[in-house]
N, C-alpha and C positions, 0 to 999 in steps of 0.2 A: 263153498257154503260155510265151512268151518271158519274161514277168515272173516266173513260177514258177521257171524255169530259172536266170535271173540271180539271183533272191533266194536260192535254195538254194545256189548256188555262192558268193555273197557271205558267207553265214553260215558255210559250211564253211571258206573261205579265211580269214575273219576269226577263226574259232575256232582255227585253226592259227597264224596270223600274230601275233596279239596276245601269246600267251605267249612266242613266239620272240623278238619284239622286246623284251618286258619283261625277258628274260634279260640283255640287253646294257645296260639302263639301271641305273646304280649306285643303291644304296639311299640313302634320304634321310639327313640328318644326325641324325635322331631328334627326339624330342618336347621337348627342352629340360628334362628331368627334373632337371637339376642335377648329375648324375653317376651312377656305378654304386656300389651298396652294397658296402662291404668285407665279405667273408665269412670265417668261420673255416674250419678244416679239415673241419668237418662240413657246410659250406654254409649255416650260419645267419648272418644279418645281425649285424654288430658294432655295438653301441651305445656311444657315447663314455663315458658316465658309468660303466658297468660295466667297460668295457675299461680305463679309466684307474685305477679302483679296484683292479684285479687286477694291474697292472703297476708295477714300480718306475720311478723317474726314470732316464732314460738308456736305457731298454729299446728294443730294436729287434726286433720280432716280425713274422713273416710273416702276410699276409692275402691272400685272393684279390682281385686288383685288376682293372684294365682288361684286357679280352680274356681274362680268366681267368688271367693271369700272376701269379706270386708277387710280391707287393709288400710292402716293409717299411713298417710304421707306426712312427714314431719318437716316443717320449715324451720331452719336454724336461725339464729340471731342475725347472721349476715345475709339473710334473705336468699339462701340457697337450700336445696333439698338435702336432707340427711341421706347418707349412702345406703340406708336400710329402711324398710317399711316394716311395720308390726301388724301381724295378723290380729284382728280384733276379736277372735273367738276365744272365750275363756277356756282354760285347760281343765276346769273342774267339770262343768256339765254342758258347755257349748253355747252359753249365752253370748251375745255381742256386748263387749265391754266398752262403755263410753269413757271419754276423757273428761276428767273433772279439773278444769282450769284453776278454780279457787284452792283445791287441795294439791294441785300439781302432781296428779297421779291418775291412773286408770282405775275405776272402781266398778266392780261387777254388781249390778242391781239384783241378781238372783240370790246369791248366798254370801255376799260381802267380801269376796276376794279382792285384793288390791295389788296393783302392779306399779312399779317405779316408772318414770318417764322412758326408760329404756326397755320396759316390758318384763323386767325381773320381778319375781314374786316378793311382795312386801308383807302381805298377810294372807293366810289361807282362807278357805280350804283348797284353793288351787294348788296342785302338786308341781306344776311346771311353769316356766316362763312363757310369755307369748311367742309364737313362732316368728322367725325373721324371714325377710325376703330382700334380695338386693334391689335397690332402687337406682336406676340410671336414666340418663336422657339419651335418646337415640339421635342419629344424625339428622333426622327430620324434625327434631324438637319434641317428640312424644316422650312421655314419662313411661318407663318400662320397668316391670317387675320380673325378676328371675329367681330361681331357686337358690337358697342359701345352703351351700354344701360345706363351708368351712367350719372351723371351731366356733362355738357360741361364745362370744366375748364376755357375756355376762356370767357364765358358769365355768368357763375354761374347758368344757368338754364338747363332745359331739352333740349337735342339735337333735332333739328328740323327734323332730318332724321329718328327718331324713330316713 
């Protein structure tokens, strides 16, 4: 009788304790898929060949990037993708920063922050440069974003977003 009592109590306590403990364990780093697919406004994956064919050299267009944030894809003068994407969220108060082609910089409409074409701060009140993400093309031709963990080439230090 004691075995039945102890067994049923262990199953009940285990059934309640395991999910409770699992809540406090952080999720894993992922499966190493190589990155997150860049998506257009409709949520469709972007493919490098079609994307580059439809964009002029020097273009900076928004795509859905890491964590669903708006991220700029940059087309270089030789019609290839830049090796990095720029998170479009202003580091001052979180507005989406549009690209101003006539001024050749990103200009925040909320409080006037300005960023160089590389995302470095040109004029405040923004305290930090725009976040970077690696931009690569997968084996299947999809444009992929992955976390930038290296040194920030604009400031020479560790990226603030890490």
